[in-house]
PyMOL Python script that loads the backbone (N, CA, C, O; Angstrom):
from pymol import cmd

cmd.read_pdbstr("""\
ATOM      1  N   SER A   1      -1.250   4.814 -12.799  1.00  0.00           N
ATOM      2  CA  SER A   1      -0.625   3.520 -12.946  1.00  0.00           C
ATOM      3  C   SER A   1      -1.703   2.445 -13.077  1.00  0.00           C
ATOM      4  O   SER A   1      -2.780   2.549 -12.490  1.00  0.00           O
ATOM      5  N   GLU A   2      -1.397   1.441 -13.839  1.00  0.00           N
ATOM      6  CA  GLU A   2      -2.325   0.331 -14.046  1.00  0.00           C
ATOM      7  C   GLU A   2      -2.668  -0.369 -12.725  1.00  0.00           C
ATOM      8  O   GLU A   2      -3.807  -0.787 -12.520  1.00  0.00           O
ATOM      9  N   GLY A   3      -1.681  -0.495 -11.835  1.00  0.00           N
ATOM     10  CA  GLY A   3      -1.914  -1.141 -10.542  1.00  0.00           C
ATOM     11  C   GLY A   3      -2.896  -0.384  -9.672  1.00  0.00           C
ATOM     12  O   GLY A   3      -3.697  -0.998  -8.967  1.00  0.00           O
ATOM     13  N   ILE A   4      -2.848   0.937  -9.710  1.00  0.00           N
ATOM     14  CA  ILE A   4      -3.771   1.751  -8.915  1.00  0.00           C
ATOM     15  C   ILE A   4      -5.190   1.607  -9.450  1.00  0.00           C
ATOM     16  O   ILE A   4      -6.135   1.446  -8.678  1.00  0.00           O
ATOM     17  N   VAL A   5      -5.338   1.665 -10.751  1.00  0.00           N
ATOM     18  CA  VAL A   5      -6.662   1.508 -11.363  1.00  0.00           C
ATOM     19  C   VAL A   5      -7.204   0.111 -11.091  1.00  0.00           C
ATOM     20  O   VAL A   5      -8.390  -0.044 -10.801  1.00  0.00           O
ATOM     21  N   GLN A   6      -6.350  -0.909 -11.182  1.00  0.00           N
ATOM     22  CA  GLN A   6      -6.794  -2.277 -10.910  1.00  0.00           C
ATOM     23  C   GLN A   6      -7.213  -2.434  -9.454  1.00  0.00           C
ATOM     24  O   GLN A   6      -8.182  -3.137  -9.164  1.00  0.00           O
ATOM     25  N   GLU A   7      -6.499  -1.790  -8.533  1.00  0.00           N
ATOM     26  CA  GLU A   7      -6.875  -1.853  -7.123  1.00  0.00           C
ATOM     27  C   GLU A   7      -8.252  -1.245  -6.907  1.00  0.00           C
ATOM     28  O   GLU A   7      -9.057  -1.793  -6.154  1.00  0.00           O
ATOM     29  N   LEU A   8      -8.532  -0.134  -7.548  1.00  0.00           N
ATOM     30  CA  LEU A   8      -9.852   0.486  -7.438  1.00  0.00           C
ATOM     31  C   LEU A   8     -10.929  -0.462  -7.961  1.00  0.00           C
ATOM     32  O   LEU A   8     -11.978  -0.617  -7.335  1.00  0.00           O
ATOM     33  N   LYS A   9     -10.674  -1.095  -9.104  1.00  0.00           N
ATOM     34  CA  LYS A   9     -11.638  -2.063  -9.652  1.00  0.00           C
ATOM     35  C   LYS A   9     -11.840  -3.219  -8.682  1.00  0.00           C
ATOM     36  O   LYS A   9     -12.972  -3.636  -8.439  1.00  0.00           O
ATOM     37  N   ASP A  10     -10.752  -3.735  -8.128  1.00  0.00           N
ATOM     38  CA  ASP A  10     -10.845  -4.851  -7.185  1.00  0.00           C
ATOM     39  C   ASP A  10     -11.631  -4.464  -5.941  1.00  0.00           C
ATOM     40  O   ASP A  10     -12.447  -5.244  -5.450  1.00  0.00           O
ATOM     41  N   GLN A  11     -11.384  -3.251  -5.425  1.00  0.00           N
ATOM     42  CA  GLN A  11     -12.095  -2.802  -4.234  1.00  0.00           C
ATOM     43  C   GLN A  11     -13.587  -2.664  -4.493  1.00  0.00           C
ATOM     44  O   GLN A  11     -14.391  -2.837  -3.577  1.00  0.00           O
ATOM     45  N   ARG A  12     -13.963  -2.360  -5.712  1.00  0.00           N
ATOM     46  CA  ARG A  12     -15.375  -2.162  -6.032  1.00  0.00           C
ATOM     47  C   ARG A  12     -16.068  -3.452  -6.461  1.00  0.00           C
ATOM     48  O   ARG A  12     -17.288  -3.468  -6.629  1.00  0.00           O
ATOM     49  N   SER A  13     -15.308  -4.534  -6.641  1.00  0.00           N
ATOM     50  CA  SER A  13     -15.929  -5.766  -7.123  1.00  0.00           C
ATOM     51  C   SER A  13     -15.680  -6.982  -6.229  1.00  0.00           C
ATOM     52  O   SER A  13     -16.206  -8.059  -6.508  1.00  0.00           O
ATOM     53  N   HIS A  14     -14.896  -6.835  -5.168  1.00  0.00           N
ATOM     54  CA  HIS A  14     -14.613  -7.951  -4.265  1.00  0.00           C
ATOM     55  C   HIS A  14     -14.950  -7.562  -2.833  1.00  0.00           C
ATOM     56  O   HIS A  14     -14.783  -6.408  -2.439  1.00  0.00           O
ATOM     57  N   LEU A  15     -15.419  -8.518  -2.068  1.00  0.00           N
ATOM     58  CA  LEU A  15     -15.736  -8.293  -0.670  1.00  0.00           C
ATOM     59  C   LEU A  15     -14.473  -8.392   0.167  1.00  0.00           C
ATOM     60  O   LEU A  15     -13.743  -9.379   0.075  1.00  0.00           O
ATOM     61  N   LYS A  16     -14.208  -7.379   0.981  1.00  0.00           N
ATOM     62  CA  LYS A  16     -13.060  -7.389   1.886  1.00  0.00           C
ATOM     63  C   LYS A  16     -13.511  -7.946   3.230  1.00  0.00           C
ATOM     64  O   LYS A  16     -14.570  -7.570   3.732  1.00  0.00           O
ATOM     65  N   LEU A  17     -12.740  -8.812   3.799  1.00  0.00           N
ATOM     66  CA  LEU A  17     -13.047  -9.361   5.117  1.00  0.00           C
ATOM     67  C   LEU A  17     -11.923  -9.038   6.095  1.00  0.00           C
ATOM     68  O   LEU A  17     -11.592  -9.848   6.960  1.00  0.00           O
ATOM     69  N   ILE A  18     -11.345  -7.859   5.953  1.00  0.00           N
ATOM     70  CA  ILE A  18     -10.300  -7.378   6.845  1.00  0.00           C
ATOM     71  C   ILE A  18     -10.896  -6.206   7.620  1.00  0.00           C
ATOM     72  O   ILE A  18     -11.255  -5.185   7.035  1.00  0.00           O
ATOM     73  N   ALA A  19     -10.999  -6.359   8.931  1.00  0.00           N
ATOM     74  CA  ALA A  19     -11.697  -5.357   9.751  1.00  0.00           C
ATOM     75  C   ALA A  19     -11.078  -3.969   9.650  1.00  0.00           C
ATOM     76  O   ALA A  19     -11.788  -2.973   9.793  1.00  0.00           O
ATOM     77  N   SER A  20      -9.790  -3.879   9.412  1.00  0.00           N
ATOM     78  CA  SER A  20      -9.124  -2.580   9.389  1.00  0.00           C
ATOM     79  C   SER A  20      -9.240  -1.878   8.040  1.00  0.00           C
ATOM     80  O   SER A  20      -8.809  -0.732   7.915  1.00  0.00           O
ATOM     81  N   GLU A  21      -9.809  -2.531   7.029  1.00  0.00           N
ATOM     82  CA  GLU A  21      -9.997  -1.901   5.727  1.00  0.00           C
ATOM     83  C   GLU A  21     -11.430  -1.427   5.588  1.00  0.00           C
ATOM     84  O   GLU A  21     -12.361  -2.092   6.042  1.00  0.00           O
ATOM     85  N   ASN A  22     -11.597  -0.299   4.970  1.00  0.00           N
ATOM     86  CA  ASN A  22     -12.910   0.280   4.743  1.00  0.00           C
ATOM     87  C   ASN A  22     -13.113   0.508   3.259  1.00  0.00           C
ATOM     88  O   ASN A  22     -12.165   0.508   2.473  1.00  0.00           O
ATOM     89  N   TYR A  23     -14.370   0.701   2.895  1.00  0.00           N
ATOM     90  CA  TYR A  23     -14.692   1.121   1.546  1.00  0.00           C
ATOM     91  C   TYR A  23     -14.944   2.615   1.583  1.00  0.00           C
ATOM     92  O   TYR A  23     -16.070   3.039   1.843  1.00  0.00           O
ATOM     93  N   SER A  24     -13.948   3.408   1.335  1.00  0.00           N
ATOM     94  CA  SER A  24     -14.180   4.850   1.298  1.00  0.00           C
ATOM     95  C   SER A  24     -14.742   5.221  -0.070  1.00  0.00           C
ATOM     96  O   SER A  24     -14.505   4.539  -1.067  1.00  0.00           O
ATOM     97  N   SER A  25     -15.478   6.295  -0.088  1.00  0.00           N
ATOM     98  CA  SER A  25     -16.069   6.748  -1.350  1.00  0.00           C
ATOM     99  C   SER A  25     -14.974   7.287  -2.265  1.00  0.00           C
ATOM    100  O   SER A  25     -13.875   7.618  -1.819  1.00  0.00           O
ATOM    101  N   LEU A  26     -15.296   7.367  -3.535  1.00  0.00           N
ATOM    102  CA  LEU A  26     -14.353   7.937  -4.495  1.00  0.00           C
ATOM    103  C   LEU A  26     -14.036   9.386  -4.124  1.00  0.00           C
ATOM    104  O   LEU A  26     -12.907   9.838  -4.315  1.00  0.00           O
ATOM    105  N   ALA A  27     -15.017  10.114  -3.599  1.00  0.00           N
ATOM    106  CA  ALA A  27     -14.788  11.504  -3.179  1.00  0.00           C
ATOM    107  C   ALA A  27     -13.728  11.568  -2.081  1.00  0.00           C
ATOM    108  O   ALA A  27     -12.864  12.445  -2.102  1.00  0.00           O
ATOM    109  N   VAL A  28     -13.791  10.649  -1.129  1.00  0.00           N
ATOM    110  CA  VAL A  28     -12.782  10.614  -0.055  1.00  0.00           C
ATOM    111  C   VAL A  28     -11.420  10.267  -0.632  1.00  0.00           C
ATOM    112  O   VAL A  28     -10.422  10.900  -0.287  1.00  0.00           O
ATOM    113  N   GLN A  29     -11.367   9.277  -1.500  1.00  0.00           N
ATOM    114  CA  GLN A  29     -10.094   8.889  -2.104  1.00  0.00           C
ATOM    115  C   GLN A  29      -9.491  10.040  -2.911  1.00  0.00           C
ATOM    116  O   GLN A  29      -8.281  10.263  -2.860  1.00  0.00           O
ATOM    117  N   LEU A  30     -10.308  10.757  -3.640  1.00  0.00           N
ATOM    118  CA  LEU A  30      -9.806  11.897  -4.416  1.00  0.00           C
ATOM    119  C   LEU A  30      -9.333  13.020  -3.494  1.00  0.00           C
ATOM    120  O   LEU A  30      -8.334  13.681  -3.776  1.00  0.00           O
ATOM    121  N   THR A  31     -10.052  13.232  -2.394  1.00  0.00           N
ATOM    122  CA  THR A  31      -9.632  14.251  -1.426  1.00  0.00           C
ATOM    123  C   THR A  31      -8.278  13.905  -0.830  1.00  0.00           C
ATOM    124  O   THR A  31      -7.440  14.784  -0.633  1.00  0.00           O
ATOM    125  N   MET A  32      -8.062  12.627  -0.543  1.00  0.00           N
ATOM    126  CA  MET A  32      -6.784  12.176  -0.003  1.00  0.00           C
ATOM    127  C   MET A  32      -5.687  12.203  -1.069  1.00  0.00           C
ATOM    128  O   MET A  32      -4.499  12.171  -0.748  1.00  0.00           O
ATOM    129  N   GLY A  33      -6.095  12.263  -2.342  1.00  0.00           N
ATOM    130  CA  GLY A  33      -5.122  12.298  -3.437  1.00  0.00           C
ATOM    131  C   GLY A  33      -4.513  10.943  -3.712  1.00  0.00           C
ATOM    132  O   GLY A  33      -3.422  10.846  -4.274  1.00  0.00           O
ATOM    133  N   ASN A  34      -5.234   9.868  -3.306  1.00  0.00           N
ATOM    134  CA  ASN A  34      -4.660   8.539  -3.448  1.00  0.00           C
ATOM    135  C   ASN A  34      -5.783   7.514  -3.487  1.00  0.00           C
ATOM    136  O   ASN A  34      -6.543   7.390  -2.526  1.00  0.00           O
ATOM    137  N   LEU A  35      -5.894   6.786  -4.576  1.00  0.00           N
ATOM    138  CA  LEU A  35      -6.912   5.754  -4.683  1.00  0.00           C
ATOM    139  C   LEU A  35      -6.592   4.536  -3.835  1.00  0.00           C
ATOM    140  O   LEU A  35      -7.411   3.622  -3.735  1.00  0.00           O
ATOM    141  N   LEU A  36      -5.422   4.508  -3.226  1.00  0.00           N
ATOM    142  CA  LEU A  36      -5.051   3.392  -2.346  1.00  0.00           C
ATOM    143  C   LEU A  36      -5.205   3.760  -0.878  1.00  0.00           C
ATOM    144  O   LEU A  36      -4.713   3.045  -0.005  1.00  0.00           O
ATOM    145  N   THR A  37      -5.877   4.860  -0.598  1.00  0.00           N
ATOM    146  CA  THR A  37      -5.915   5.395   0.759  1.00  0.00           C
ATOM    147  C   THR A  37      -6.531   4.439   1.769  1.00  0.00           C
ATOM    148  O   THR A  37      -6.180   4.501   2.948  1.00  0.00           O
ATOM    149  N   ASP A  38      -7.430   3.564   1.357  1.00  0.00           N
ATOM    150  CA  ASP A  38      -8.047   2.654   2.316  1.00  0.00           C
ATOM    151  C   ASP A  38      -7.516   1.226   2.211  1.00  0.00           C
ATOM    152  O   ASP A  38      -8.164   0.286   2.671  1.00  0.00           O
ATOM    153  N   LYS A  39      -6.363   1.065   1.619  1.00  0.00           N
ATOM    154  CA  LYS A  39      -5.762  -0.260   1.475  1.00  0.00           C
ATOM    155  C   LYS A  39      -4.831  -0.527   2.640  1.00  0.00           C
ATOM    156  O   LYS A  39      -3.962   0.289   2.948  1.00  0.00           O
ATOM    157  N   TYR A  40      -5.008  -1.660   3.284  1.00  0.00           N
ATOM    158  CA  TYR A  40      -4.155  -2.059   4.394  1.00  0.00           C
ATOM    159  C   TYR A  40      -3.111  -3.016   3.851  1.00  0.00           C
ATOM    160  O   TYR A  40      -3.457  -4.102   3.385  1.00  0.00           O
ATOM    161  N   ALA A  41      -1.846  -2.641   3.898  1.00  0.00           N
ATOM    162  CA  ALA A  41      -0.782  -3.461   3.312  1.00  0.00           C
ATOM    163  C   ALA A  41       0.420  -3.518   4.247  1.00  0.00           C
ATOM    164  O   ALA A  41       1.519  -3.090   3.896  1.00  0.00           O
ATOM    165  N   GLU A  42       0.193  -4.050   5.433  1.00  0.00           N
ATOM    166  CA  GLU A  42       1.283  -4.161   6.399  1.00  0.00           C
ATOM    167  C   GLU A  42       2.226  -5.270   5.957  1.00  0.00           C
ATOM    168  O   GLU A  42       1.788  -6.325   5.499  1.00  0.00           O
ATOM    169  N   GLY A  43       3.516  -5.023   6.096  1.00  0.00           N
ATOM    170  CA  GLY A  43       4.527  -5.981   5.685  1.00  0.00           C
ATOM    171  C   GLY A  43       5.317  -5.442   4.512  1.00  0.00           C
ATOM    172  O   GLY A  43       5.321  -4.237   4.259  1.00  0.00           O
ATOM    173  N   VAL A  44       5.974  -6.317   3.807  1.00  0.00           N
ATOM    174  CA  VAL A  44       6.773  -5.921   2.645  1.00  0.00           C
ATOM    175  C   VAL A  44       6.217  -6.627   1.415  1.00  0.00           C
ATOM    176  O   VAL A  44       5.504  -7.623   1.543  1.00  0.00           O
ATOM    177  N   PRO A  45       6.535  -6.122   0.223  1.00  0.00           N
ATOM    178  CA  PRO A  45       5.980  -6.727  -0.991  1.00  0.00           C
ATOM    179  C   PRO A  45       6.170  -8.240  -1.042  1.00  0.00           C
ATOM    180  O   PRO A  45       7.245  -8.767  -0.755  1.00  0.00           O
ATOM    181  N   PHE A  46       5.097  -8.910  -1.413  1.00  0.00           N
ATOM    182  CA  PHE A  46       5.050 -10.359  -1.605  1.00  0.00           C
ATOM    183  C   PHE A  46       5.153 -11.141  -0.292  1.00  0.00           C
ATOM    184  O   PHE A  46       5.224 -12.370  -0.301  1.00  0.00           O
ATOM    185  N   ARG A  47       5.162 -10.419   0.839  1.00  0.00           N
ATOM    186  CA  ARG A  47       5.187 -11.054   2.158  1.00  0.00           C
ATOM    187  C   ARG A  47       4.324 -10.228   3.122  1.00  0.00           C
ATOM    188  O   ARG A  47       4.802  -9.761   4.156  1.00  0.00           O
ATOM    189  N   ARG A  48       3.073 -10.064   2.771  1.00  0.00           N
ATOM    190  CA  ARG A  48       2.145  -9.261   3.563  1.00  0.00           C
ATOM    191  C   ARG A  48       1.484 -10.123   4.632  1.00  0.00           C
ATOM    192  O   ARG A  48       1.482 -11.352   4.561  1.00  0.00           O
ATOM    193  N   PHE A  49       0.929  -9.442   5.616  1.00  0.00           N
ATOM    194  CA  PHE A  49       0.206 -10.130   6.671  1.00  0.00           C
ATOM    195  C   PHE A  49      -1.221 -10.460   6.254  1.00  0.00           C
ATOM    196  O   PHE A  49      -1.869 -11.297   6.882  1.00  0.00           O
ATOM    197  N   TYR A  50      -1.720  -9.810   5.196  1.00  0.00           N
ATOM    198  CA  TYR A  50      -3.081 -10.024   4.717  1.00  0.00           C
ATOM    199  C   TYR A  50      -3.052 -10.294   3.220  1.00  0.00           C
ATOM    200  O   TYR A  50      -2.157  -9.849   2.501  1.00  0.00           O
ATOM    201  N   ALA A  51      -4.053 -11.033   2.776  1.00  0.00           N
ATOM    202  CA  ALA A  51      -4.181 -11.313   1.338  1.00  0.00           C
ATOM    203  C   ALA A  51      -4.763 -10.090   0.630  1.00  0.00           C
ATOM    204  O   ALA A  51      -5.210  -9.140   1.274  1.00  0.00           O
ATOM    205  N   GLY A  52      -4.749 -10.128  -0.694  1.00  0.00           N
ATOM    206  CA  GLY A  52      -5.368  -9.063  -1.476  1.00  0.00           C
ATOM    207  C   GLY A  52      -4.474  -7.864  -1.721  1.00  0.00           C
ATOM    208  O   GLY A  52      -4.966  -6.773  -2.009  1.00  0.00           O
ATOM    209  N   CYS A  53      -3.168  -8.052  -1.612  1.00  0.00           N
ATOM    210  CA  CYS A  53      -2.234  -6.931  -1.779  1.00  0.00           C
ATOM    211  C   CYS A  53      -1.438  -7.020  -3.072  1.00  0.00           C
ATOM    212  O   CYS A  53      -0.397  -6.375  -3.201  1.00  0.00           O
ATOM    213  N   ASP A  54      -1.910  -7.804  -4.025  1.00  0.00           N
ATOM    214  CA  ASP A  54      -1.155  -8.002  -5.267  1.00  0.00           C
ATOM    215  C   ASP A  54      -0.842  -6.694  -5.979  1.00  0.00           C
ATOM    216  O   ASP A  54       0.287  -6.485  -6.425  1.00  0.00           O
ATOM    217  N   ASN A  55      -1.827  -5.816  -6.088  1.00  0.00           N
ATOM    218  CA  ASN A  55      -1.612  -4.544  -6.791  1.00  0.00           C
ATOM    219  C   ASN A  55      -0.643  -3.656  -6.026  1.00  0.00           C
ATOM    220  O   ASN A  55       0.235  -3.032  -6.621  1.00  0.00           O
ATOM    221  N   VAL A  56      -0.802  -3.599  -4.712  1.00  0.00           N
ATOM    222  CA  VAL A  56       0.101  -2.794  -3.883  1.00  0.00           C
ATOM    223  C   VAL A  56       1.515  -3.363  -3.936  1.00  0.00           C
ATOM    224  O   VAL A  56       2.488  -2.611  -3.992  1.00  0.00           O
ATOM    225  N   ASP A  57       1.629  -4.688  -3.918  1.00  0.00           N
ATOM    226  CA  ASP A  57       2.950  -5.318  -4.012  1.00  0.00           C
ATOM    227  C   ASP A  57       3.672  -4.890  -5.287  1.00  0.00           C
ATOM    228  O   ASP A  57       4.844  -4.516  -5.250  1.00  0.00           O
ATOM    229  N   ALA A  58       2.971  -4.945  -6.403  1.00  0.00           N
ATOM    230  CA  ALA A  58       3.579  -4.572  -7.689  1.00  0.00           C
ATOM    231  C   ALA A  58       4.002  -3.101  -7.684  1.00  0.00           C
ATOM    232  O   ALA A  58       5.090  -2.762  -8.148  1.00  0.00           O
ATOM    233  N   LEU A  59       3.139  -2.234  -7.160  1.00  0.00           N
ATOM    234  CA  LEU A  59       3.453  -0.801  -7.114  1.00  0.00           C
ATOM    235  C   LEU A  59       4.628  -0.508  -6.189  1.00  0.00           C
ATOM    236  O   LEU A  59       5.536   0.245  -6.540  1.00  0.00           O
ATOM    237  N   GLU A  60       4.602  -1.109  -5.009  1.00  0.00           N
ATOM    238  CA  GLU A  60       5.680  -0.843  -4.050  1.00  0.00           C
ATOM    239  C   GLU A  60       7.011  -1.411  -4.538  1.00  0.00           C
ATOM    240  O   GLU A  60       8.055  -0.782  -4.366  1.00  0.00           O
ATOM    241  N   PHE A  61       6.978  -2.595  -5.144  1.00  0.00           N
ATOM    242  CA  PHE A  61       8.197  -3.176  -5.685  1.00  0.00           C
ATOM    243  C   PHE A  61       8.779  -2.282  -6.774  1.00  0.00           C
ATOM    244  O   PHE A  61       9.985  -2.035  -6.796  1.00  0.00           O
ATOM    245  N   ALA A  62       7.927  -1.794  -7.682  1.00  0.00           N
ATOM    246  CA  ALA A  62       8.397  -0.907  -8.756  1.00  0.00           C
ATOM    247  C   ALA A  62       8.963   0.389  -8.186  1.00  0.00           C
ATOM    248  O   ALA A  62       9.977   0.885  -8.676  1.00  0.00           O
ATOM    249  N   ALA A  63       8.321   0.942  -7.159  1.00  0.00           N
ATOM    250  CA  ALA A  63       8.812   2.178  -6.534  1.00  0.00           C
ATOM    251  C   ALA A  63      10.175   1.958  -5.880  1.00  0.00           C
ATOM    252  O   ALA A  63      11.060   2.806  -5.987  1.00  0.00           O
ATOM    253  N   ALA A  64      10.343   0.835  -5.212  1.00  0.00           N
ATOM    254  CA  ALA A  64      11.629   0.534  -4.564  1.00  0.00           C
ATOM    255  C   ALA A  64      12.725   0.348  -5.610  1.00  0.00           C
ATOM    256  O   ALA A  64      13.847   0.822  -5.431  1.00  0.00           O
ATOM    257  N   GLU A  65      12.403  -0.333  -6.688  1.00  0.00           N
ATOM    258  CA  GLU A  65      13.393  -0.520  -7.760  1.00  0.00           C
ATOM    259  C   GLU A  65      13.795   0.824  -8.358  1.00  0.00           C
ATOM    260  O   GLU A  65      14.972   1.064  -8.627  1.00  0.00           O
ATOM    261  N   GLU A  66      12.821   1.691  -8.561  1.00  0.00           N
ATOM    262  CA  GLU A  66      13.102   3.028  -9.100  1.00  0.00           C
ATOM    263  C   GLU A  66      13.965   3.840  -8.142  1.00  0.00           C
ATOM    264  O   GLU A  66      14.889   4.534  -8.567  1.00  0.00           O
ATOM    265  N   ALA A  67      13.661   3.752  -6.848  1.00  0.00           N
ATOM    266  CA  ALA A  67      14.452   4.472  -5.845  1.00  0.00           C
ATOM    267  C   ALA A  67      15.889   3.955  -5.806  1.00  0.00           C
ATOM    268  O   ALA A  67      16.824   4.741  -5.658  1.00  0.00           O
ATOM    269  N   LYS A  68      16.072   2.651  -5.938  1.00  0.00           N
ATOM    270  CA  LYS A  68      17.434   2.091  -5.950  1.00  0.00           C
ATOM    271  C   LYS A  68      18.231   2.629  -7.131  1.00  0.00           C
ATOM    272  O   LYS A  68      19.404   2.977  -6.993  1.00  0.00           O
ATOM    273  N   LEU A  69      17.583   2.696  -8.298  1.00  0.00           N
ATOM    274  CA  LEU A  69      18.255   3.251  -9.479  1.00  0.00           C
ATOM    275  C   LEU A  69      18.568   4.727  -9.291  1.00  0.00           C
ATOM    276  O   LEU A  69      19.671   5.184  -9.591  1.00  0.00           O
ATOM    277  N   LEU A  70      17.593   5.462  -8.795  1.00  0.00           N
ATOM    278  CA  LEU A  70      17.731   6.902  -8.617  1.00  0.00           C
ATOM    279  C   LEU A  70      18.867   7.263  -7.662  1.00  0.00           C
ATOM    280  O   LEU A  70      19.630   8.195  -7.915  1.00  0.00           O
ATOM    281  N   PHE A  71      18.970   6.513  -6.560  1.00  0.00           N
ATOM    282  CA  PHE A  71      19.966   6.837  -5.539  1.00  0.00           C
ATOM    283  C   PHE A  71      21.194   5.931  -5.569  1.00  0.00           C
ATOM    284  O   PHE A  71      22.074   6.066  -4.720  1.00  0.00           O
ATOM    285  N   GLY A  72      21.268   5.021  -6.522  1.00  0.00           N
ATOM    286  CA  GLY A  72      22.407   4.118  -6.609  1.00  0.00           C
ATOM    287  C   GLY A  72      22.545   3.249  -5.372  1.00  0.00           C
ATOM    288  O   GLY A  72      23.656   2.981  -4.916  1.00  0.00           O
ATOM    289  N   ALA A  73      21.426   2.812  -4.833  1.00  0.00           N
ATOM    290  CA  ALA A  73      21.421   2.044  -3.583  1.00  0.00           C
ATOM    291  C   ALA A  73      21.171   0.565  -3.859  1.00  0.00           C
ATOM    292  O   ALA A  73      20.600   0.193  -4.884  1.00  0.00           O
ATOM    293  N   ASP A  74      21.608  -0.261  -2.926  1.00  0.00           N
ATOM    294  CA  ASP A  74      21.352  -1.694  -3.017  1.00  0.00           C
ATOM    295  C   ASP A  74      19.949  -2.043  -2.530  1.00  0.00           C
ATOM    296  O   ASP A  74      19.361  -3.032  -2.969  1.00  0.00           O
ATOM    297  N   HIS A  75      19.418  -1.233  -1.627  1.00  0.00           N
ATOM    298  CA  HIS A  75      18.106  -1.487  -1.032  1.00  0.00           C
ATOM    299  C   HIS A  75      17.344  -0.171  -0.937  1.00  0.00           C
ATOM    300  O   HIS A  75      17.946   0.900  -0.862  1.00  0.00           O
ATOM    301  N   ALA A  76      16.024  -0.258  -0.939  1.00  0.00           N
ATOM    302  CA  ALA A  76      15.187   0.926  -0.757  1.00  0.00           C
ATOM    303  C   ALA A  76      13.906   0.526  -0.049  1.00  0.00           C
ATOM    304  O   ALA A  76      13.352  -0.544  -0.300  1.00  0.00           O
ATOM    305  N   TYR A  77      13.445   1.388   0.829  1.00  0.00           N
ATOM    306  CA  TYR A  77      12.197   1.197   1.571  1.00  0.00           C
ATOM    307  C   TYR A  77      11.322   2.395   1.253  1.00  0.00           C
ATOM    308  O   TYR A  77      11.689   3.528   1.564  1.00  0.00           O
ATOM    309  N   VAL A  78      10.190   2.166   0.649  1.00  0.00           N
ATOM    310  CA  VAL A  78       9.383   3.284   0.156  1.00  0.00           C
ATOM    311  C   VAL A  78       8.033   3.409   0.854  1.00  0.00           C
ATOM    312  O   VAL A  78       7.199   4.209   0.430  1.00  0.00           O
ATOM    313  N   GLN A  79       7.802   2.642   1.906  1.00  0.00           N
ATOM    314  CA  GLN A  79       6.524   2.737   2.604  1.00  0.00           C
ATOM    315  C   GLN A  79       6.451   4.011   3.436  1.00  0.00           C
ATOM    316  O   GLN A  79       7.448   4.448   4.010  1.00  0.00           O
ATOM    317  N   PRO A  80       5.262   4.601   3.492  1.00  0.00           N
ATOM    318  CA  PRO A  80       5.085   5.759   4.378  1.00  0.00           C
ATOM    319  C   PRO A  80       5.066   5.286   5.827  1.00  0.00           C
ATOM    320  O   PRO A  80       4.855   4.104   6.098  1.00  0.00           O
ATOM    321  N   HIS A  81       5.283   6.195   6.739  1.00  0.00           N
ATOM    322  CA  HIS A  81       5.195   5.835   8.154  1.00  0.00           C
ATOM    323  C   HIS A  81       3.753   5.502   8.487  1.00  0.00           C
ATOM    324  O   HIS A  81       2.820   6.028   7.881  1.00  0.00           O
ATOM    325  N   SER A  82       3.588   4.624   9.455  1.00  0.00           N
ATOM    326  CA  SER A  82       2.238   4.214   9.853  1.00  0.00           C
ATOM    327  C   SER A  82       2.185   4.038  11.357  1.00  0.00           C
ATOM    328  O   SER A  82       3.185   4.214  12.053  1.00  0.00           O
ATOM    329  N   GLY A  83       1.022   3.692  11.844  1.00  0.00           N
ATOM    330  CA  GLY A  83       0.864   3.439  13.269  1.00  0.00           C
ATOM    331  C   GLY A  83       1.752   2.303  13.743  1.00  0.00           C
ATOM    332  O   GLY A  83       2.251   2.340  14.867  1.00  0.00           O
ATOM    333  N   ALA A  84       1.957   1.292  12.903  1.00  0.00           N
ATOM    334  CA  ALA A  84       2.818   0.164  13.272  1.00  0.00           C
ATOM    335  C   ALA A  84       4.257   0.654  13.485  1.00  0.00           C
ATOM    336  O   ALA A  84       4.929   0.226  14.424  1.00  0.00           O
ATOM    337  N   ASP A  85       4.715   1.536  12.624  1.00  0.00           N
ATOM    338  CA  ASP A  85       6.071   2.099  12.800  1.00  0.00           C
ATOM    339  C   ASP A  85       6.155   2.877  14.085  1.00  0.00           C
ATOM    340  O   ASP A  85       7.118   2.730  14.837  1.00  0.00           O
ATOM    341  N   ALA A  86       5.160   3.707  14.353  1.00  0.00           N
ATOM    342  CA  ALA A  86       5.162   4.521  15.568  1.00  0.00           C
ATOM    343  C   ALA A  86       5.151   3.640  16.809  1.00  0.00           C
ATOM    344  O   ALA A  86       5.862   3.925  17.772  1.00  0.00           O
ATOM    345  N   ASN A  87       4.361   2.581  16.801  1.00  0.00           N
ATOM    346  CA  ASN A  87       4.327   1.669  17.944  1.00  0.00           C
ATOM    347  C   ASN A  87       5.675   0.999  18.155  1.00  0.00           C
ATOM    348  O   ASN A  87       6.124   0.840  19.290  1.00  0.00           O
ATOM    349  N   LEU A  88       6.315   0.611  17.071  1.00  0.00           N
ATOM    350  CA  LEU A  88       7.613  -0.043  17.187  1.00  0.00           C
ATOM    351  C   LEU A  88       8.658   0.906  17.755  1.00  0.00           C
ATOM    352  O   LEU A  88       9.455   0.499  18.601  1.00  0.00           O
ATOM    353  N   VAL A  89       8.675   2.151  17.316  1.00  0.00           N
ATOM    354  CA  VAL A  89       9.610   3.148  17.831  1.00  0.00           C
ATOM    355  C   VAL A  89       9.355   3.376  19.327  1.00  0.00           C
ATOM    356  O   VAL A  89      10.301   3.471  20.109  1.00  0.00           O
ATOM    357  N   ALA A  90       8.089   3.464  19.720  1.00  0.00           N
ATOM    358  CA  ALA A  90       7.768   3.642  21.142  1.00  0.00           C
ATOM    359  C   ALA A  90       8.234   2.433  21.953  1.00  0.00           C
ATOM    360  O   ALA A  90       8.713   2.587  23.077  1.00  0.00           O
ATOM    361  N   PHE A  91       8.098   1.252  21.397  1.00  0.00           N
ATOM    362  CA  PHE A  91       8.544   0.031  22.068  1.00  0.00           C
ATOM    363  C   PHE A  91      10.052   0.036  22.272  1.00  0.00           C
ATOM    364  O   PHE A  91      10.548  -0.346  23.333  1.00  0.00           O
ATOM    365  N   TRP A  92      10.782   0.476  21.235  1.00  0.00           N
ATOM    366  CA  TRP A  92      12.248   0.515  21.340  1.00  0.00           C
ATOM    367  C   TRP A  92      12.672   1.508  22.395  1.00  0.00           C
ATOM    368  O   TRP A  92      13.867   1.685  22.631  1.00  0.00           O
TER     369      TRP A  92
END
""", "prot")
cmd.dss("prot")
cmd.show_as("cartoon", "prot")
cmd.util.cbc("prot")
cmd.orient("prot")
């Protein structure tokens, strides 16, 4: 996808000032099978807690729209589970 390639370009040409994001090597990203593996994108598309999520927003929005069409749903949530989800479940 164009958004994934653009994210890789952005990660290699812009300085990140988010402590929870790292610059993993291309070898690590390929091993993980995802060029977005080191992207921190907490929140929902276009309403993130951190800046620099434009590419992820576009990808996640497109995935949610596709899921809504596929399943005939009004809403779709396509984010993988994360530590934030686990903490929230433990809190509940």
